[in-house]
C-alpha positions in Angstrom: 99.2 71.3 19.5 97.1 74.4 19.9 99.0 77.6 20.6 98.4 79.4 23.8 97.8 83.0 22.8 98.0 84.3 26.4 101.5 82.8 26.8 102.6 84.4 23.6 101.3 87.8 24.7 103.1 87.6 28.0 106.3 86.6 26.3 106.1 89.6 23.9 105.3 91.9 26.7 108.3 90.7 28.7 110.6 91.3 25.7 109.3 94.8 25.2 109.9 95.7 28.9 113.4 94.3 28.8 114.3 96.1 25.6 112.8 99.3 26.9 114.7 99.1 30.1 118.0 98.5 28.3 117.4 101.5 26.0 116.6 103.7 29.0 119.7 102.5 30.9 122.1 103.0 28.0 120.8 106.3 26.6 120.1 108.2 29.8 121.3 106.5 32.9 119.3 108.8 35.1 117.4 107.4 38.0 113.9 108.2 38.9 113.6 110.6 41.8 109.8 110.8 42.1 110.6 114.3 43.5 108.4 117.1 44.6 108.9 120.8 44.3 109.2 123.2 47.2 105.5 124.2 46.7 104.5 120.6 46.8 106.3 120.1 50.1 105.2 123.4 51.6 101.5 122.8 50.8 101.4 119.8 53.2 98.4 118.6 51.4 95.2 117.1 53.0 96.5 113.6 52.6 99.2 114.5 55.1 96.6 116.2 57.4 98.4 119.5 57.1 96.4 121.7 54.7 97.3 125.2 56.0 101.0 125.5 55.4 100.8 126.9 51.9 102.1 130.2 53.1 105.6 129.2 52.5 106.8 128.9 48.9 109.7 129.0 46.5 110.2 130.9 43.3 110.7 128.0 41.0 109.8 124.3 40.9 112.7 122.0 40.3 113.7 118.4 40.6 115.3 117.0 43.7 119.1 116.7 43.5 120.3 113.6 41.7 123.6 112.2 42.7 125.2 110.5 39.7 125.1 107.9 36.9 126.9 104.8 36.0 127.4 105.5 32.3 130.7 107.4 32.5 133.9 107.1 34.4 134.5 108.8 37.7 136.4 112.1 38.0 139.6 110.3 38.5 139.0 107.3 36.2 137.4 104.8 38.6 134.0 103.5 37.4 133.4 101.0 40.3 131.1 103.5 42.1 127.5 104.5 41.8 125.2 101.9 40.3 121.5 101.5 39.6 119.5 99.0 41.7 116.4 97.1 40.8 114.2 99.9 42.2 115.7 102.4 39.8 117.5 104.0 42.7 121.1 105.0 42.6 123.6 103.3 45.0 126.4 105.8 45.8 129.0 103.4 47.2 131.5 100.9 45.9 130.3 97.9 43.9 133.1 95.7 45.4 131.3 92.9 47.2 134.2 92.9 49.8 133.8 96.6 50.5 133.2 97.9 54.1 129.6 99.2 54.6 129.4 102.8 55.6 127.2 101.8 58.5 130.2 100.2 60.1 132.0 103.6 60.3 130.9 104.6 63.8 132.4 106.4 66.9 134.9 104.6 68.9 133.7 103.0 72.2 135.3 105.6 74.4 134.5 106.1 78.1 133.2 109.6 77.4 130.6 111.7 79.3 127.2 111.2 77.5 125.0 114.1 76.6 121.6 112.9 75.3 119.1 115.1 73.4 115.6 113.9 72.5 114.3 115.9 69.6 111.0 115.6 67.7 110.7 116.8 64.1 107.2 118.3 64.0 105.0 120.9 62.4 104.6 124.1 64.5 102.9 127.4 64.1 105.6 130.1 64.7 105.3 133.8 65.3 108.2 135.3 63.4 107.5 138.8 64.5 105.9 141.8 62.8 102.6 139.9 62.7 104.0 137.1 60.5 102.8 133.6 61.4 104.1 130.5 59.6 103.3 126.9 59.8 106.9 125.5 59.8 108.7 122.2 59.9 110.8 122.2 63.1 113.1 120.3 65.4 111.4 120.5 68.8 108.7 123.1 67.9 111.0 126.1 67.2 113.2 127.4 64.4 116.0 127.4 65.1 115.7 124.1 67.0 117.2 123.5 70.4 120.9 124.5 70.6 123.1 121.5 71.1 125.8 122.7 73.4 128.3 120.2 74.7 131.9 120.0 75.9 134.8 118.7 73.8 135.1 115.0 74.3 131.4 114.4 75.1 129.6 111.6 73.5 126.5 113.2 71.8 123.4 111.0 71.5 120.5 112.5 69.6 117.2 110.6 69.4 115.2 112.1 66.6 111.5 111.1 66.4 109.7 112.1 63.2 106.2 113.4 63.5 106.3 115.2 60.2 104.3 113.9 57.2 107.5 113.0 55.3 110.9 111.5 55.9 113.6 113.6 57.6 117.3 113.4 58.8 119.9 115.4 60.6 123.1 116.4 59.0 125.8 117.8 61.3 127.2 120.6 59.2 131.0 121.1 59.7 131.5 118.3 62.2 134.0 115.7 60.9 132.2 112.8 62.5 132.2 109.1 61.4 130.7 108.3 58.0 127.8 106.4 59.4 126.2 109.4 61.1 126.6 112.1 58.4 122.8 112.2 58.0 122.5 112.1 54.2 119.3 110.3 53.1 120.2 107.5 50.6 123.9 107.6 51.4 124.5 107.0 55.1 120.9 106.1 56.2 117.3 105.9 54.9 115.2 109.0 55.6 113.5 108.6 58.9 109.9 107.7 58.1 106.9 109.4 59.9 106.5 107.8 63.3 110.0 106.4 63.5 112.9 107.3 65.8 116.5 107.3 64.8 119.6 107.7 67.0 122.8 109.6 66.1 125.8 108.9 68.2 129.2 110.5 67.9 132.1 112.1 69.9 132.2 115.9 69.8 136.0 116.3 69.4 136.0 119.6 67.5 135.6 122.8 69.6 133.7 125.5 67.8 130.5 126.6 66.2 128.5 124.3 63.9 124.9 123.7 63.0 122.5 121.0 61.9 119.8 120.6 59.3 117.9 118.0 57.4 119.6 116.4 54.4 116.4 114.9 53.1 115.1 117.3 50.5 117.6 119.6 52.0 116.6 122.8 50.2 112.9 122.4 51.0 113.2 121.1 54.6 115.9 123.5 55.8 113.9 126.3 54.3 110.8 125.2 56.1 112.6 125.5 59.5 114.6 122.3 60.1 117.8 123.7 61.4 119.6 124.5 64.7 123.0 125.4 66.2 125.7 123.2 67.6 128.3 124.6 70.0 131.2 122.5 71.2 133.0 124.2 74.1 136.7 123.5 74.5 137.7 121.2 77.3 140.3 123.7 78.4 139.5 127.4 77.9 142.3 129.6 76.8 140.1 132.7 76.9 137.4 133.2 79.5 134.4 134.9 78.0 131.9 136.6 80.3 129.1 136.1 77.8 128.7 133.6 75.0 125.8 134.0 72.6 124.7 132.4 69.3 123.0 134.4 66.6 121.3 132.3 63.9 120.1 133.9 60.6 117.5 132.3 58.4 115.7 133.2 55.2 112.0 132.5 54.7 109.6 132.7 51.7 106.2 133.5 53.1 103.1 134.2 51.0 100.8 137.1 52.0 103.4 138.7 54.2 102.5 142.1 55.4 105.5 144.4 55.3 106.7 145.6 58.6 106.5 149.4 58.8 109.9 150.9 59.8 111.0 154.4 59.1 114.7 153.7 59.8 116.7 155.3 57.0 118.6 152.0 56.4 115.4 150.1 55.9 114.0 151.9 52.8 114.7 150.1 49.5 114.0 153.2 47.4 116.7 155.0 49.2 119.3 152.2 49.3 122.8 153.6 48.9 125.3 150.8 48.2 128.1 153.1 49.4 131.5 151.4 48.8 130.0 147.9 48.2 131.0 146.2 45.1 128.1 146.2 42.6 128.8 142.7 41.4 128.6 141.5 45.0 125.3 143.4 45.6 123.8 141.9 42.4 124.8 138.4 43.4 123.4 138.8 46.9 120.0 140.0 45.5 119.8 137.0 43.2 118.6 134.8 46.1 114.9 135.6 46.5 113.2 135.6 49.9 111.0 138.0 51.9 112.0 137.6 55.5 115.3 137.3 57.4 115.0 136.2 61.0 117.5 136.4 63.8 117.0 133.6 66.3 113.6 133.1 64.9 112.2 136.7 64.8 112.4 139.8 62.7 112.0 141.8 65.8 115.1 143.3 67.6 116.9 141.0 70.0 118.7 141.9 73.1 121.5 140.1 75.0 122.5 141.1 78.5 126.1 142.2 79.3 127.8 144.5 81.7 130.3 147.2 80.9 133.7 145.7 80.5 132.4 142.2 79.8 134.2 140.2 77.1 131.5 138.8 74.8 131.7 136.1 72.2 129.1 136.1 69.4 128.7 133.0 67.3 127.2 134.1 63.9 125.5 131.3 61.9 124.1 131.6 58.4 121.5 128.9 57.7 120.3 130.6 54.6 121.4 130.5 50.9 122.6 134.0 50.3 125.6 135.9 51.7 124.9 138.3 54.5 127.1 141.3 55.6 127.2 141.8 59.4 129.1 144.2 61.5 129.2 145.8 65.0 128.6 149.6 65.1 130.8 151.9 66.9 133.1 149.4 68.6 136.2 147.4 67.6 135.9 143.6 67.4 138.1 140.6 66.7 137.4 137.6 64.5 138.4 134.6 66.5 137.0 131.7 64.5 135.8 130.8 61.0 133.6 127.7 60.5 134.4 126.6 64.0 138.2 126.6 63.4 140.2 129.1 65.4 142.3 131.7 63.8 145.8 132.6 65.1 146.0 136.2 66.3 144.1 138.9 64.5 143.9 142.6 65.2 140.8 144.3 66.5 138.9 146.0 63.6 136.3 148.7 63.3 134.0 149.7 60.5 134.4 146.3 58.9 131.8 144.1 57.2 131.8 140.3 57.7 130.7 138.4 54.6 129.0 135.2 55.8 128.1 132.8 53.1 125.4 130.1 53.2 126.4 127.6 55.8 129.2 129.7 57.2 129.9 130.6 60.8 131.9 133.5 62.0 132.8 134.0 65.7 133.7 137.4 67.0 134.7 138.9 70.3 134.6 142.4 71.8 134.4 144.3 75.1 131.2 146.0 76.1 131.9 149.8 76.4 131.6 151.7 79.7 128.4 153.4 78.4 125.8 152.6 75.8 125.3 149.2 74.2 126.7 147.4 71.1 124.7 146.9 68.0 125.0 144.0 65.6 123.5 145.0 62.2 123.5 143.9 58.6 124.4 146.0 55.5 123.8 145.7 51.8 120.5 145.3 50.0 119.0 143.2 52.8 119.2 145.9 55.3 117.4 148.3 53.1 114.2 146.2 52.9 111.4 145.6 55.4 111.6 142.3 57.3 115.2 141.7 56.3 117.1 143.7 58.9 119.4 142.3 61.6 119.0 144.2 64.8 120.7 142.8 67.9 121.8 144.9 70.9 124.3 143.7 73.5 124.7 145.4 76.9 122.6 148.0 78.7 122.0 151.6 77.9 121.2 153.4 74.7 123.0 153.1 71.3 126.1 155.2 70.9 126.0 158.2 68.6 128.2 156.4 66.1 125.8 153.4 66.0 122.9 155.6 65.0 124.6 157.7 62.4 127.0 155.4 60.5 126.1 153.9 57.1 127.7 150.4 57.2 127.5 150.2 53.4 130.6 152.4 53.5 132.6 149.9 55.6 135.4 147.8 54.1 135.0 144.0 53.7 136.8 141.6 56.0 139.5 139.6 54.2 140.4 136.3 55.8 143.3 135.9 53.4 145.3 138.6 55.1 144.0 138.5 58.7 145.8 137.2 61.7 149.3 136.0 62.5 151.1 134.0 59.8 151.9 130.4 60.9 152.8 127.2 59.3 149.7 125.3 58.4 149.0 121.7 57.4 149.9 122.6 53.8 152.2 125.3 52.4 153.6 126.5 49.1 155.9 123.5 48.9 153.3 120.8 49.6 152.8 118.0 47.1 149.4 116.3 46.6 148.4 112.8 45.6 145.4 114.2 43.7 144.7 117.6 42.1 141.2 118.4 40.9 139.7 121.4 39.0 136.1 122.2 39.7 134.7 124.9 37.4 131.5 126.4 38.7 129.0 127.7 36.2 125.4 127.4 35.1 123.5 126.5 31.9 121.4 123.8 30.3 121.9 120.2 31.2 120.4 116.9 30.1 116.8 116.8 31.3 117.0 120.3 32.8 116.2 123.6 31.2 118.6 125.3 33.6 121.2 123.8 36.0 124.2 124.7 38.2 127.2 122.9 36.9 130.5 121.5 38.0 132.9 121.1 35.0 130.0 121.6 32.7 127.9 118.8 34.1 125.0 118.7 36.5 124.1 115.9 38.8 123.3 113.1 38.0 126.1 113.3 35.4 128.9 114.3 37.7 131.0 111.3 38.7 132.6 111.0 42.1 136.0 111.9 43.2 137.5 108.6 44.4 140.2 108.8 47.1 141.9 106.6 49.6 142.8 107.1 53.2 146.0 109.1 53.6 145.6 111.0 50.3 146.3 114.7 50.2 143.9 116.4 47.8 144.0 119.8 46.2 140.9 121.3 44.7 140.8 124.4 42.5 137.4 126.1 42.5 136.9 128.4 39.5 133.7 130.4 39.6 132.9 131.3 36.0 129.5 132.7 36.9 127.9 135.8 38.3 126.6 133.8 41.2 128.0 133.2 44.7 128.8 129.5 45.4 129.4 128.6 49.0 131.1 125.2 48.4 130.7 122.8 51.3 132.5 119.5 51.9 131.2 116.9 54.3 133.4 115.2 56.8 136.6 117.1 56.1 138.3 120.4 56.6 139.6 122.6 53.7 142.7 124.7 54.1 142.6 127.8 51.9 145.9 128.1 49.9 145.4 130.8 47.3 142.8 133.2 45.9 143.1 134.4 42.4 146.6 133.1 42.3 147.8 134.9 45.5 148.8 132.9 48.5 147.1 133.4 51.9 149.2 135.8 54.0 147.7 135.7 57.5 146.6 133.0 59.9 146.1 129.6 58.3 142.4 129.4 57.4 140.5 126.2 57.7 136.9 126.0 56.5 134.2 123.4 55.7 132.3 125.9 53.5 134.2 128.2 51.1 132.2 131.2 49.9 133.4 131.6 46.3 132.3 135.0 45.0 131.6 135.7 41.3 134.7 135.2 39.1 137.0 134.2 42.0 139.4 131.2 41.9 140.5 129.5 45.0 142.9 126.6 45.7 142.2 124.6 48.8 143.4 121.3 50.1 142.4 118.6 52.6 143.7 115.4 54.1 141.7 112.2 53.4 141.5 111.1 57.0 137.9 110.2 57.5 136.7 107.2 55.4 133.2 107.3 54.1 130.9 108.4 51.3 130.8 112.2 51.4 129.4 115.1 49.4 130.8 118.3 48.0 128.0 120.7 47.0 127.0 124.3 46.8 125.4 125.4 50.1 123.1 127.7 48.2 120.8 124.7 48.6 118.8 125.7 45.5 122.0 125.4 43.5 122.7 122.0 45.0 119.2 120.8 44.2 119.6 122.0 40.6 122.8 120.1 39.9 125.8 121.6 41.8 126.7 118.6 43.9 129.0 115.5 43.7 130.3 112.7 45.7 133.7 112.0 47.4 134.1 108.2 47.7 136.7 106.5 49.7 137.9 103.3 48.0 136.3 100.2 49.4 133.3 101.8 51.1 129.8 100.7 50.2 126.4 101.6 51.3 123.2 99.5 51.6 121.1 102.6 50.9 120.0 104.1 47.6 118.9 107.5 46.4 115.7 107.9 44.4 113.6 105.3 42.8 111.1 103.8 45.3 113.4 104.4 48.2 111.9 107.7 49.4 115.5 109.1 49.8 116.0 112.5 48.2 119.0 114.1 49.8 118.8 117.6 48.3 
């Protein structure tokens, strides 16, 4: 019988492919992201019919964040999570065929008032002030996008239509909502493709200040303008505010930016005087590179109306990557809430700087004086540079004499570890935990990366998940071994701060979703595993997350039909 050479060739080719795939799987285990750098995204090339947006850029190209491998055990010894699929994508959920899909974890069918928001993700030309125009990616044609303000107990329905050239999502930062609507591409949903509409549906049961942003190419898309504020007003007000305003900060990288001329003595980089600020903090703040800081979408001064004697609440939201130092000039104020969670008590303070890390929110209150207005300003290296000043006035009249003569760099830093009235929290010094985890935060080389940001010496995709079960009490020890600031954010849960550098918290219990860990600090925090799902812990300097500082928190028995990377089009960070 004559041999069929064509069949032999096909057989040999098949063997080569199988052997190559096996070697790739066993030696590397990384999944293909098919990612694009910030510059790739911001250029909005001609094939997406957006060829004029190259005026936004980043300082480095890097790969999109990878979420894990299946070649080593999980952080707590369970290897039944995170697996490769046939498209070379990574499935982040349980491999148990009897597991509950994350898509089943939805809001209860309560008879709640419904608040519906129809939002379009779209490209928009924005005037950021000072002659700076930018072609941004936006929710609803502005950045920040529309404020979602609802009452506690409302059912929130958001219909997001995507008119961008690429996929998009909405992540609800700080809201402990059901796992199905966390908005992480490849984990709780597929990225919403151009032309599609996706609906988020959840109960707003946490009063406070939160925000939303895309968790598809999160660093890139949030930077381009996909962010907005969420305010959940309490069902029953314990304090009646005469005025309630939201202040949203955002950092931009814009090419060809003409510097705004300003002769204010606090806006001259050459004359920057760090005052009493810690040099290590100043250096860490300046490590994040950007050239414009907007307040509610502009570098120009903002004004909010208020009458003398009015009690005002300001909700300060940092949607950027670096830490900003904010204060009120010439008037005492009280910190009432951190990350949407109220503090107990708390004395009025003056000449105090509020460090607000990436993703953090700080709510303050004050009374408008009988004469003059109140100024919200920033301090530190940002305030010394053109286009990076915060300048918000509240109330009528001119600024007070103190407001125009003070150098806020000489103010003390607010310390939430000692602020407010001591009260028993969820956890205390005698608490026991079902799991205790150390997370050492650092930077260095990692497989396939010249430089990465690391958790326990590993960068994603080589960080295995923390596997927990409902009812667990988990203590995490964050150790920052670096000179960088790492705002560590957990999805779907609330962290109680226990200790800093070995010393227990002394004031009001402090509950956060984003802990701003400064250089060489060590914190112990804890949370209750009360929200089943597949969640993330990551640095909310989103560049750090995209370069490896992210990992998963998996509840036992929860699976997902979605994958990250490969041909899926899902790239969460």
